[in-house]
MMTF fields as JSON, N, C-alpha, C and O atoms, coordinates in Angstrom:
{
  "mmtfVersion": "1.0.0",
  "mmtfProducer": "UNKNOWN",
  "numBonds": 499,
  "numAtoms": 500,
  "numGroups": 125,
  "numChains": 1,
  "numModels": 1,
  "chainsPerModel": [1],
  "groupsPerChain": [125],
  "chainIdList": ["A"],
  "bondAtomList": [4, 2, 8, 6, 12, 10, 16, 14, 20, 18, 24, 22, 28, 26, 32, 30, 36, 34, 40, 38, 44, 42, 48, 46, 52, 50, 56, 54, 60, 58, 64, 62, 68, 66, 72, 70, 76, 74, 80, 78, 84, 82, 88, 86, 92, 90, 96, 94, 100, 98, 104, 102, 108, 106, 112, 110, 116, 114, 120, 118, 124, 122, 128, 126, 132, 130, 136, 134, 140, 138, 144, 142, 148, 146, 152, 150, 156, 154, 160, 158, 164, 162, 168, 166, 172, 170, 176, 174, 180, 178, 184, 182, 188, 186, 192, 190, 196, 194, 200, 198, 204, 202, 208, 206, 212, 210, 216, 214, 220, 218, 224, 222, 228, 226, 232, 230, 236, 234, 240, 238, 244, 242, 248, 246, 252, 250, 256, 254, 260, 258, 264, 262, 268, 266, 272, 270, 276, 274, 280, 278, 284, 282, 288, 286, 292, 290, 296, 294, 300, 298, 304, 302, 308, 306, 312, 310, 316, 314, 320, 318, 324, 322, 328, 326, 332, 330, 336, 334, 340, 338, 344, 342, 348, 346, 352, 350, 356, 354, 360, 358, 364, 362, 368, 366, 372, 370, 376, 374, 380, 378, 384, 382, 388, 386, 392, 390, 396, 394, 400, 398, 404, 402, 408, 406, 412, 410, 416, 414, 420, 418, 424, 422, 428, 426, 432, 430, 436, 434, 440, 438, 444, 442, 448, 446, 452, 450, 456, 454, 460, 458, 464, 462, 468, 466, 472, 470, 476, 474, 480, 478, 484, 482, 488, 486, 492, 490, 496, 494],
  "bondOrderList": [1, 1, 1, 1, 1, 1, 1, 1, 1, 1, 1, 1, 1, 1, 1, 1, 1, 1, 1, 1, 1, 1, 1, 1, 1, 1, 1, 1, 1, 1, 1, 1, 1, 1, 1, 1, 1, 1, 1, 1, 1, 1, 1, 1, 1, 1, 1, 1, 1, 1, 1, 1, 1, 1, 1, 1, 1, 1, 1, 1, 1, 1, 1, 1, 1, 1, 1, 1, 1, 1, 1, 1, 1, 1, 1, 1, 1, 1, 1, 1, 1, 1, 1, 1, 1, 1, 1, 1, 1, 1, 1, 1, 1, 1, 1, 1, 1, 1, 1, 1, 1, 1, 1, 1, 1, 1, 1, 1, 1, 1, 1, 1, 1, 1, 1, 1, 1, 1, 1, 1, 1, 1, 1, 1],
  "groupList": [{"groupName": "MET", "atomNameList": ["N", "CA", "C", "O"], "elementList": ["N", "C", "C", "O"], "formalChargeList": [0, 0, 0, 0], "bondAtomList": [1, 0, 2, 1, 3, 2], "bondOrderList": [1, 1, 2], "singleLetterCode": "M", "chemCompType": "L-PEPTIDE LINKING"}, {"groupName": "GLY", "atomNameList": ["N", "CA", "C", "O"], "elementList": ["N", "C", "C", "O"], "formalChargeList": [0, 0, 0, 0], "bondAtomList": [1, 0, 2, 1, 3, 2], "bondOrderList": [1, 1, 2], "singleLetterCode": "G", "chemCompType": "PEPTIDE LINKING"}, {"groupName": "ARG", "atomNameList": ["N", "CA", "C", "O"], "elementList": ["N", "C", "C", "O"], "formalChargeList": [0, 0, 0, 0], "bondAtomList": [1, 0, 2, 1, 3, 2], "bondOrderList": [1, 1, 2], "singleLetterCode": "R", "chemCompType": "L-PEPTIDE LINKING"}, {"groupName": "LEU", "atomNameList": ["N", "CA", "C", "O"], "elementList": ["N", "C", "C", "O"], "formalChargeList": [0, 0, 0, 0], "bondAtomList": [1, 0, 2, 1, 3, 2], "bondOrderList": [1, 1, 2], "singleLetterCode": "L", "chemCompType": "L-PEPTIDE LINKING"}, {"groupName": "SER", "atomNameList": ["N", "CA", "C", "O"], "elementList": ["N", "C", "C", "O"], "formalChargeList": [0, 0, 0, 0], "bondAtomList": [1, 0, 2, 1, 3, 2], "bondOrderList": [1, 1, 2], "singleLetterCode": "S", "chemCompType": "L-PEPTIDE LINKING"}, {"groupName": "LYS", "atomNameList": ["N", "CA", "C", "O"], "elementList": ["N", "C", "C", "O"], "formalChargeList": [0, 0, 0, 0], "bondAtomList": [1, 0, 2, 1, 3, 2], "bondOrderList": [1, 1, 2], "singleLetterCode": "K", "chemCompType": "L-PEPTIDE LINKING"}, {"groupName": "VAL", "atomNameList": ["N", "CA", "C", "O"], "elementList": ["N", "C", "C", "O"], "formalChargeList": [0, 0, 0, 0], "bondAtomList": [1, 0, 2, 1, 3, 2], "bondOrderList": [1, 1, 2], "singleLetterCode": "V", "chemCompType": "L-PEPTIDE LINKING"}, {"groupName": "PRO", "atomNameList": ["N", "CA", "C", "O"], "elementList": ["N", "C", "C", "O"], "formalChargeList": [0, 0, 0, 0], "bondAtomList": [1, 0, 2, 1, 3, 2], "bondOrderList": [1, 1, 2], "singleLetterCode": "P", "chemCompType": "L-PEPTIDE LINKING"}, {"groupName": "ASP", "atomNameList": ["N", "CA", "C", "O"], "elementList": ["N", "C", "C", "O"], "formalChargeList": [0, 0, 0, 0], "bondAtomList": [1, 0, 2, 1, 3, 2], "bondOrderList": [1, 1, 2], "singleLetterCode": "D", "chemCompType": "L-PEPTIDE LINKING"}, {"groupName": "ALA", "atomNameList": ["N", "CA", "C", "O"], "elementList": ["N", "C", "C", "O"], "formalChargeList": [0, 0, 0, 0], "bondAtomList": [1, 0, 2, 1, 3, 2], "bondOrderList": [1, 1, 2], "singleLetterCode": "A", "chemCompType": "L-PEPTIDE LINKING"}, {"groupName": "THR", "atomNameList": ["N", "CA", "C", "O"], "elementList": ["N", "C", "C", "O"], "formalChargeList": [0, 0, 0, 0], "bondAtomList": [1, 0, 2, 1, 3, 2], "bondOrderList": [1, 1, 2], "singleLetterCode": "T", "chemCompType": "L-PEPTIDE LINKING"}, {"groupName": "GLU", "atomNameList": ["N", "CA", "C", "O"], "elementList": ["N", "C", "C", "O"], "formalChargeList": [0, 0, 0, 0], "bondAtomList": [1, 0, 2, 1, 3, 2], "bondOrderList": [1, 1, 2], "singleLetterCode": "E", "chemCompType": "L-PEPTIDE LINKING"}, {"groupName": "PHE", "atomNameList": ["N", "CA", "C", "O"], "elementList": ["N", "C", "C", "O"], "formalChargeList": [0, 0, 0, 0], "bondAtomList": [1, 0, 2, 1, 3, 2], "bondOrderList": [1, 1, 2], "singleLetterCode": "F", "chemCompType": "L-PEPTIDE LINKING"}, {"groupName": "ILE", "atomNameList": ["N", "CA", "C", "O"], "elementList": ["N", "C", "C", "O"], "formalChargeList": [0, 0, 0, 0], "bondAtomList": [1, 0, 2, 1, 3, 2], "bondOrderList": [1, 1, 2], "singleLetterCode": "I", "chemCompType": "L-PEPTIDE LINKING"}, {"groupName": "TYR", "atomNameList": ["N", "CA", "C", "O"], "elementList": ["N", "C", "C", "O"], "formalChargeList": [0, 0, 0, 0], "bondAtomList": [1, 0, 2, 1, 3, 2], "bondOrderList": [1, 1, 2], "singleLetterCode": "Y", "chemCompType": "L-PEPTIDE LINKING"}, {"groupName": "CYS", "atomNameList": ["N", "CA", "C", "O"], "elementList": ["N", "C", "C", "O"], "formalChargeList": [0, 0, 0, 0], "bondAtomList": [1, 0, 2, 1, 3, 2], "bondOrderList": [1, 1, 2], "singleLetterCode": "C", "chemCompType": "L-PEPTIDE LINKING"}, {"groupName": "GLN", "atomNameList": ["N", "CA", "C", "O"], "elementList": ["N", "C", "C", "O"], "formalChargeList": [0, 0, 0, 0], "bondAtomList": [1, 0, 2, 1, 3, 2], "bondOrderList": [1, 1, 2], "singleLetterCode": "Q", "chemCompType": "L-PEPTIDE LINKING"}, {"groupName": "HIS", "atomNameList": ["N", "CA", "C", "O"], "elementList": ["N", "C", "C", "O"], "formalChargeList": [0, 0, 0, 0], "bondAtomList": [1, 0, 2, 1, 3, 2], "bondOrderList": [1, 1, 2], "singleLetterCode": "H", "chemCompType": "L-PEPTIDE LINKING"}, {"groupName": "ASN", "atomNameList": ["N", "CA", "C", "O"], "elementList": ["N", "C", "C", "O"], "formalChargeList": [0, 0, 0, 0], "bondAtomList": [1, 0, 2, 1, 3, 2], "bondOrderList": [1, 1, 2], "singleLetterCode": "N", "chemCompType": "L-PEPTIDE LINKING"}, {"groupName": "TRP", "atomNameList": ["N", "CA", "C", "O"], "elementList": ["N", "C", "C", "O"], "formalChargeList": [0, 0, 0, 0], "bondAtomList": [1, 0, 2, 1, 3, 2], "bondOrderList": [1, 1, 2], "singleLetterCode": "W", "chemCompType": "L-PEPTIDE LINKING"}],
  "groupTypeList": [0, 1, 2, 2, 3, 4, 5, 2, 1, 6, 5, 7, 8, 3, 3, 6, 4, 4, 7, 9, 3, 2, 9, 3, 10, 10, 9, 11, 12, 13, 9, 8, 11, 13, 1, 14, 12, 2, 5, 8, 13, 13, 6, 8, 11, 2, 3, 14, 9, 4, 10, 7, 1, 8, 3, 3, 9, 13, 13, 15, 9, 13, 1, 8, 16, 6, 8, 2, 6, 0, 3, 12, 1, 17, 18, 7, 9, 12, 10, 8, 3, 9, 17, 2, 3, 4, 4, 11, 6, 13, 8, 0, 7, 10, 15, 4, 6, 9, 11, 12, 6, 12, 8, 10, 18, 6, 19, 9, 8, 6, 1, 5, 12, 4, 7, 9, 5, 6, 5, 3, 4, 10, 7, 5, 5],
  "groupIdList": [1, 2, 3, 4, 5, 6, 7, 8, 9, 10, 11, 12, 13, 14, 15, 16, 17, 18, 19, 20, 21, 22, 23, 24, 25, 26, 27, 28, 29, 30, 31, 32, 33, 34, 35, 36, 37, 38, 39, 40, 41, 42, 43, 44, 45, 46, 47, 48, 49, 50, 51, 52, 53, 54, 55, 56, 57, 58, 59, 60, 61, 62, 63, 64, 65, 66, 67, 68, 69, 70, 71, 72, 73, 74, 75, 76, 77, 78, 79, 80, 81, 82, 83, 84, 85, 86, 87, 88, 89, 90, 91, 92, 93, 94, 95, 96, 97, 98, 99, 100, 101, 102, 103, 104, 105, 106, 107, 108, 109, 110, 111, 112, 113, 114, 115, 116, 117, 118, 119, 120, 121, 122, 123, 124, 125],
  "secStructList": [7, 2, 2, 2, 2, 2, 2, 6, 6, 7, 7, 7, 1, 3, 3, 3, 3, 7, 1, 1, 2, 2, 2, 2, 2, 2, 2, 2, 2, 2, 2, 2, 2, 2, 6, 7, 7, 4, 4, 4, 7, 3, 3, 7, 4, 4, 4, 6, 1, 7, 7, 2, 2, 2, 2, 2, 2, 2, 2, 2, 6, 1, 7, 6, 6, 7, 7, 7, 3, 3, 3, 3, 7, 7, 6, 6, 2, 2, 2, 2, 2, 2, 2, 2, 2, 7, 6, 6, 7, 7, 7, 7, 7, 6, 6, 7, 3, 3, 3, 3, 3, 7, 1, 7, 1, 7, 1, 6, 6, 6, 6, 1, 1, 7, 7, 1, 3, 3, 3, 3, 3, 7, 6, 6, 7],
  "xCoordList": [10.526, 10.192, 10.625, 11.171, 10.292, 10.847, 12.236, 12.35, 13.438, 14.638, 15.195, 16.178, 14.156, 14.432, 14.013, 14.694, 12.649, 12.33, 13.152, 13.423, 14.083, 14.661, 16.396, 17.151, 16.683, 17.864, 17.583, 18.388, 16.428, 16.095, 15.377, 14.382, 16.015, 15.34, 13.816, 13.485, 12.992, 11.8, 11.323, 11.495, 10.691, 10.398, 9.165, 9.157, 7.792, 6.526, 6.147, 6.47, 5.477, 4.942, 3.743, 3.461, 2.992, 1.853, 1.842, 2.069, 1.574, 1.243, -0.29, -0.769, -0.731, -2.145, -2.548, -2.302, -3.109, -3.541, -4.754, -5.454, -5.216, -6.389, -6.081, -4.909, -6.849, -7.256, -6.889, -6.548, -7.055, -6.783, -5.246, -4.216, -5.409, -4.073, -2.742, -1.651, -3.095, -1.687, -1.695, -0.576, -2.723, -2.134, -1.34, -0.167, -1.833, -1.22, 0.202, 1.266, 0.081, 1.282, 2.612, 3.731, 2.294, 3.157, 3.453, 4.59, 2.538, 2.632, 4.074, 5.132, 3.443, 4.645, 5.898, 6.788, 5.994, 7.262, 8.197, 9.383, 7.079, 7.9, 8.016, 9.031, 7.516, 7.743, 8.762, 9.599, 9.106, 10.295, 11.365, 12.014, 11.603, 12.524, 12.704, 13.761, 11.839, 11.982, 12.228, 12.432, 12.18, 12.124, 11.038, 11.234, 9.728, 8.81, 7.799, 7.393, 7.682, 7.125, 5.962, 4.957, 5.748, 4.78, 3.461, 2.339, 3.786, 2.304, 1.884, 0.996, 2.437, 1.958, 1.388, 1.03, 1.281, 0.524, -1.185, -1.648, -1.695, -3.212, -3.64, -3.15, -4.678, -5.728, -6.806, -7.306, -7.237, -8.638, -9.334, -9.178, -10.372, -11.374, -11.968, -12.464, -11.798, -12.426, -11.417, -11.901, -10.203, -9.615, -9.48, -8.774, -10.407, -10.674, -11.332, -10.731, -12.713, -13.198, -13.735, -14.916, -12.796, -12.92, -13.082, -12.635, -13.486, -13.777, -12.444, -11.875, -12.009, -10.899, -11.954, -11.564, -12.813, -13.391, -13.246, -12.717, -13.59, -13.509, -12.135, -12.068, -10.936, -10.001, -8.988, -7.889, -9.731, -9.436, -10.117, -9.578, -11.363, -11.942, -11.222, -11.345, -10.542, -9.782, -8.405, -8.082, -7.689, -6.771, -7.084, -6.492, -7.937, -8.386, -8.534, -7.947, -9.071, -9.198, -8.207, -8.524, -7.238, -5.923, -5.465, -5.676, -4.902, -4.607, -3.534, -2.764, -3.606, -2.457, -1.036, -0.089, -1.059, 0.051, 0.999, 2.153, 0.568, 1.367, 1.428, 0.504, 2.917, 3.631, 3.156, 2.207, 3.9, 3.994, 3.133, 3.356, 2.469, 1.474, 1.741, 2.026, 1.674, 1.695, 0.368, 0.08, -0.298, -1.71, -1.384, -0.794, -2.027, -1.895, -3.106, -4.074, -3.23, -4.709, -4.767, -3.952, -5.761, -6.165, -6.454, -6.931, -6.248, -6.593, -8.251, -8.774, -8.745, -8.218, -8.459, -8.217, -8.955, -9.169, -7.866, -7.938, -6.82, -5.627, -5.046, -4.573, -5.151, -4.532, -5.439, -4.979, -6.97, -7.717, -7.477, -7.718, -7.071, -7.066, -5.492, -5.162, -4.771, -3.413, -3.447, -2.778, -4.152, -4.286, -5.515, -5.484, -6.295, -7.032, -6.16, -6.403, -5.139, -4.287, -3.318, -2.939, -2.87, -1.638, -2.107, -2.372, -2.142, -2.196, -1.101, -1.352, 0.201, 1.216, 1.164, 1.93, 0.327, 0.226, -0.966, -2.165, -0.626, -1.55, -2.029, -3.236, -0.878, -1.154, -0.249, 0.726, -0.517, 0.137, -0.013, -0.993, 1.202, 0.852, 1.249, 1.781, 0.979, 1.172, 2.351, 3.422, 2.234, 3.529, 3.95, 4.671, 3.704, 3.719, 3.628, 2.727, 4.666, 4.529, 4.342, 4.993, 3.269, 2.995, 3.141, 2.435, 4.163, 4.431, 4.052, 4.237, 3.535, 2.634, 3.151, 2.682, 4.028, 3.985, 3.306, 3.195, 2.687, 1.815, 2.2, 2.416, 2.238, 2.485, 1.222, 0.566, 1.374, 0.058, 0.639, 1.441, 0.08, 0.272, -0.813, -0.766, -2.186, -3.608, -3.801, -3.715, -4.08, -4.523, -5.823, -6.132, -6.615, -7.756, -7.612, -8.359, -6.821, -6.419, -5.944, -5.728, -5.837, -5.128, -6.256, -7.37, -5.906, -6.855, -7.437, -7.794, -7.397, -7.722, -7.196, -7.719, -5.576, -4.58, -3.875, -3.857, -3.16, -2.043, -0.636, 0.045, -0.308, 0.822, 2.06, 2.326, 2.91, 4.188, 5.223, 6.301, 5.102, 5.688, 5.118, 4.542, 5.285, 5.067, 6.127, 7.179, 6.08, 6.721, 6.372, 5.945, 6.586, 6.076, 7.21, 8.118, 7.107, 7.852, 7.584, 6.6, 7.817, 7.227, 8.203, 9.278, 7.885, 8.72, 9.78, 10.979, 9.408, 10.101, 11.22, 12.207, 10.808, 11.742, 12.674, 13.475],
  "yCoordList": [-6.979, -5.753, -5.644, -4.648, -6.889, -7.059, -6.697, -5.656, -7.253, -6.741, -5.383, -4.914, -4.844, -3.16, -2.393, -1.463, -2.854, -1.807, -2.261, -1.266, -3.351, -3.725, -3.076, -2.869, -2.886, -2.038, -0.652, -0.033, -0.079, 1.358, 1.36, 1.999, 0.656, 0.801, 0.973, 1.956, 0.601, 0.712, -0.417, -1.635, 0.355, -0.379, -0.134, 0.756, -0.743, -0.234, -0.869, -1.873, 0.097, -0.471, -1.206, -1.877, -1.184, -2.307, -2.749, -2.0, -3.979, -4.668, -5.392, -6.136, -5.082, -5.489, -5.91, -5.193, -6.878, -7.767, -8.315, -8.66, -8.5, -9.176, -10.352, -10.718, -11.003, -12.764, -13.758, -14.941, -13.012, -13.758, -14.248, -13.578, -15.596, -16.129, -15.366, -15.218, -14.976, -13.996, -12.922, -12.669, -12.149, -10.744, -11.392, -11.023, -12.469, -12.519, -13.211, -12.883, -13.952, -14.568, -13.367, -13.491, -12.42, -11.26, -10.538, -10.079, -10.34, -10.002, -10.457, -9.959, -11.677, -12.803, -12.518, -12.133, -12.704, -12.548, -11.127, -11.063, -10.008, -8.616, -8.619, -7.985, -8.981, -9.29, -9.549, -8.829, -11.138, -11.839, -10.707, -10.28, -10.234, -9.254, -8.012, -7.435, -7.431, -6.413, -6.395, -5.388, -7.719, -8.199, -7.714, -7.101, -8.021, -8.026, -9.637, -10.444, -9.63, -11.022, -11.501, -10.957, -12.335, -12.863, -13.056, -12.922, -13.484, -13.507, -12.293, -12.334, -11.139, -9.92, -9.221, -8.048, -9.862, -9.13, -9.28, -10.346, -8.42, -8.213, -8.526, -7.89, -9.578, -9.795, -9.043, -8.956, -8.496, -7.689, -7.865, -7.127, -8.788, -8.889, -8.06, -8.382, -6.652, -5.657, -5.118, -4.475, -5.418, -5.546, -6.135, -5.886, -7.134, -8.159, -7.57, -7.385, -7.262, -6.646, -5.105, -4.768, -4.396, -2.986, -1.817, -2.067, -0.905, 0.249, 1.232, 0.992, 2.155, 3.26, 3.727, 3.27, 4.296, 4.766, 3.885, 4.307, 2.581, 1.399, 1.795, 1.835, 2.114, 1.508, 2.787, 2.696, 4.038, 5.218, 5.397, 6.032, 4.732, 4.404, 3.428, 3.569, 2.528, 1.855, 2.563, 2.521, 3.122, 4.101, 5.013, 4.91, 6.062, 6.822, 6.172, 6.815, 5.233, 4.702, 3.953, 3.264, 3.959, 3.551, 4.61, 5.821, 4.041, 4.328, 5.531, 5.376, 6.527, 7.631, 7.272, 8.057, 6.083, 5.458, 4.626, 4.288, 4.435, 3.747, 4.887, 5.564, 4.933, 5.913, 5.426, 5.932, 4.182, 3.686, 2.148, 1.134, 2.216, 1.241, 0.718, 1.506, -0.38, -1.072, -2.165, -3.07, -1.682, -2.598, -3.205, -2.732, -4.613, -5.508, -5.643, -5.728, -5.677, -6.171, -6.148, -6.67, -5.522, -5.838, -4.855, -3.843, -4.927, -3.782, -4.26, -5.342, -3.261, -1.508, -0.879, 0.328, -1.441, -0.389, 0.211, 1.343, -0.332, 0.221, 1.204, 2.281, 0.605, 1.737, 3.163, 4.287, 2.747, 4.175, 4.768, 5.975, 4.254, 5.081, 5.659, 6.661, 5.003, 5.793, 6.908, 7.926, 6.728, 8.038, 9.329, 10.542, 8.724, 9.681, 10.534, 11.723, 9.819, 10.438, 11.258, 12.337, 10.813, 11.748, 11.185, 10.025, 12.534, 12.274, 11.317, 10.298, 11.558, 10.998, 9.291, 8.7, 8.795, 7.483, 7.039, 7.123, 6.703, 6.293, 5.053, 4.83, 3.846, 2.327, 1.876, 2.567, 0.746, -0.055, -1.524, -2.254, -1.819, -3.364, -4.668, -4.398, -5.529, -6.601, -6.308, -5.98, -6.393, -6.46, -4.917, -4.704, -3.856, -2.436, -1.962, -2.399, -1.005, -0.177, 1.163, 1.827, 1.592, 3.274, 3.719, 3.353, 4.544, 4.996, 6.495, 7.118, 6.952, 8.315, 8.919, 8.492, 9.829, 10.859, 12.027, 12.951, 11.756, 13.335, 13.864, 13.219, 15.267, 15.929, 16.07, 16.976, 14.799, 14.811, 13.727, 12.902, 13.844, 12.669, 11.954, 11.118, 12.475, 12.118, 11.29, 11.901, 9.849, 9.238, 9.531, 9.227, 10.138, 10.422, 11.661, 11.689, 12.381, 13.651, 13.039, 13.754, 11.662, 11.378, 11.327, 10.92, 11.786, 11.844, 13.727, 14.418, 14.063, 15.683, 16.467, 17.58, 16.21, 16.963, 16.265, 15.06, 16.765, 15.982, 15.649, 16.52, 14.386, 14.107, 14.612, 14.82, 14.874, 15.924, 14.852, 15.359, 13.782, 12.73, 11.447, 10.598, 11.293, 10.317, 9.345, 9.872, 8.114, 7.46, 5.882, 5.072, 5.554, 4.379, 3.619, 4.056, 2.057, 1.419, 0.373, -0.08, -0.507, -1.592, -2.575, -2.202, -3.959, -4.919, -4.554, -4.763, -4.129, -4.113, -2.609, -2.394, -1.821, -0.693, -0.794, 0.125],
  "zCoordList": [-6.308, -5.614, -4.134, -3.658, -3.388, -2.033, -1.876, -1.229, -2.285, -2.821, -2.722, -2.148, -3.543, -3.989, -2.799, -2.368, -2.139, -0.748, -0.102, 0.571, 0.398, 1.458, 1.243, 2.193, 0.069, -0.154, 0.205, 0.901, -0.244, -0.041, 1.562, 1.904, 2.207, 4.147, 3.873, 4.536, 3.369, 3.507, 4.898, 4.854, 6.105, 7.026, 7.486, 8.337, 7.158, 7.252, 8.984, 9.62, 9.195, 10.634, 10.617, 11.61, 9.638, 9.166, 7.785, 6.834, 7.697, 6.563, 6.499, 7.355, 5.605, 5.358, 4.259, 3.289, 4.088, 2.846, 2.5, 3.452, 1.325, 0.848, 1.234, 1.155, 1.622, 1.925, 0.282, 0.248, -0.698, -1.663, -1.995, -1.926, -2.371, -2.248, -2.902, -2.351, -4.078, -4.783, -3.832, -3.386, -3.353, -2.756, -1.532, -1.475, -0.341, 0.603, 0.259, 0.783, -0.45, -1.006, -1.359, -0.862, -2.138, -2.359, -1.195, -1.083, -0.215, 1.297, 1.962, 2.345, 1.849, 2.42, 2.044, 2.803, 0.846, -0.118, 0.445, 0.768, 0.405, 0.583, 2.194, 2.482, 3.084, 4.567, 4.639, 5.183, 3.879, 4.273, 3.894, 4.849, 2.8, 2.321, 2.922, 2.669, 3.723, 4.405, 5.887, 6.566, 6.325, 7.846, 8.667, 9.716, 8.134, 8.757, 9.034, 8.197, 10.213, 10.438, 9.834, 10.291, 8.961, 8.323, 9.162, 8.672, 10.878, 11.312, 11.904, 12.756, 11.549, 12.188, 10.792, 10.894, 9.502, 8.251, 8.842, 9.246, 8.804, 8.958, 7.857, 6.924, 7.513, 6.585, 6.771, 7.893, 5.868, 5.581, 4.802, 3.829, 4.725, 3.914, 2.908, 1.828, 3.584, 2.774, 1.456, 0.525, 1.512, 0.329, -0.804, -1.782, -0.52, -1.638, -2.856, -3.914, -2.629, -3.58, -3.606, -3.684, -3.539, -3.033, -4.024, -5.143, -3.899, -4.66, -4.299, -3.234, -5.012, -4.41, -3.068, -1.994, -3.019, -1.638, -0.732, 0.296, -0.753, 0.089, 0.81, 2.038, -0.096, 0.352, 0.801, 1.348, 0.381, 1.044, 2.574, 3.48, 2.67, 4.157, 4.941, 6.158, 4.564, 5.155, 5.559, 6.746, 4.765, 5.155, 5.967, 7.042, 5.864, 6.676, 8.081, 8.952, 8.446, 9.613, 10.217, 11.187, 9.883, 10.669, 11.908, 11.843, 12.875, 14.077, 13.583, 12.635, 14.244, 14.245, 15.034, 15.098, 15.559, 16.267, 15.094, 15.359, 14.199, 12.693, 11.652, 11.201, 11.353, 10.357, 9.26, 8.661, 8.816, 7.485, 7.226, 7.888, 6.497, 5.914, 4.527, 3.626, 4.35, 3.008, 2.987, 3.77, 1.762, 1.585, 0.269, -0.702, 0.523, -0.807, -1.338, -0.583, -2.418, -3.042, -4.574, -5.334, -4.867, -6.612, -7.355, -6.841, -8.611, -9.723, -9.995, -9.729, -10.509, -10.986, -9.775, -9.792, -8.491, -7.38, -6.865, -6.387, -6.898, -6.557, -7.33, -6.967, -8.713, -9.704, -9.508, -9.305, -9.641, -9.302, -8.019, -7.986, -6.96, -5.83, -5.793, -5.159, -6.431, -6.747, -7.534, -7.354, -8.315, -9.51, -8.793, -9.001, -8.121, -7.434, -6.297, -6.089, -5.595, -4.643, -5.458, -5.002, -6.679, -7.679, -9.026, -9.341, -9.868, -11.529, -11.77, -12.414, -11.277, -11.466, -11.728, -12.489, -11.101, -11.112, -12.339, -12.071, -13.297, -14.505, -14.429, -14.523, -14.2, -14.473, -13.372, -13.075, -12.743, -11.719, -12.266, -12.117, -12.955, -13.287, -11.939, -10.863, -12.224, -11.112, -10.221, -10.731, -9.137, -8.07, -8.001, -7.026, -8.732, -8.73, -7.127, -6.412, -6.609, -5.634, -5.922, -6.729, -5.111, -5.134, -3.608, -2.669, -3.586, -2.279, -2.481, -3.526, -1.42, -1.117, 0.122, 1.178, 0.158, 1.512, 1.568, 0.762, 3.106, 2.846, 4.235, 5.261, 4.013, 5.155, 6.572, 7.087, 6.733, 8.173, 8.819, 8.38, 10.031, 11.051, 11.56, 12.462, 10.683, 10.64, 9.54, 8.475, 9.424, 8.414, 7.867, 6.714, 8.702, 8.471, 7.235, 6.257, 7.413, 6.304, 4.789, 3.811, 4.812, 3.504, 2.614, 2.941, 1.393, 0.048, 0.229, -0.725, 1.289, 1.204, 0.98, 0.928, 0.677, -0.306, -0.901, -0.651, -1.776, -2.616, -1.897, -1.355, -1.951, -1.366, -1.59, -2.774, -0.768, -0.805, -1.52, -1.829, -1.757, -2.348, -3.046, -2.366, -4.479, -5.045, -5.455, -5.818, -5.473, -6.122, -6.593, -5.771, -7.921, -8.378, -8.78, -9.487, -8.141, -8.664, -9.446, -8.861, -10.592, -11.057, -11.466, -11.936, -11.31, -11.531, -12.727, -12.544, -13.677, -15.043, -14.802, -15.505, -13.784, -13.622, -12.713, -12.545]
}
């Protein structure tokens, strides 16, 4: 998935990961592929045993100087949040990437209206 993101020119400003080994290892592999420094990955305990509401609160609290964020965590919360943001996302297998583009510059607005663009990439597609 990291190679695919790199080929598409995906350049997040911030990577945030659950402290769980599997999530953090995935974040590190993706970081390597897209040219993001591993040392700059933020580990956030709140991503470990979260609910969709918890995840949305984390997203809404991101500073507005950040344009693009990647979160690494766990199902079912990630799939549930993705579906809550867009009914286009029904299932997110392991290592899926759900991308949402919102017509806002304010993270606190995420979840208040539908995204302008949704893309789901899965390892087998």
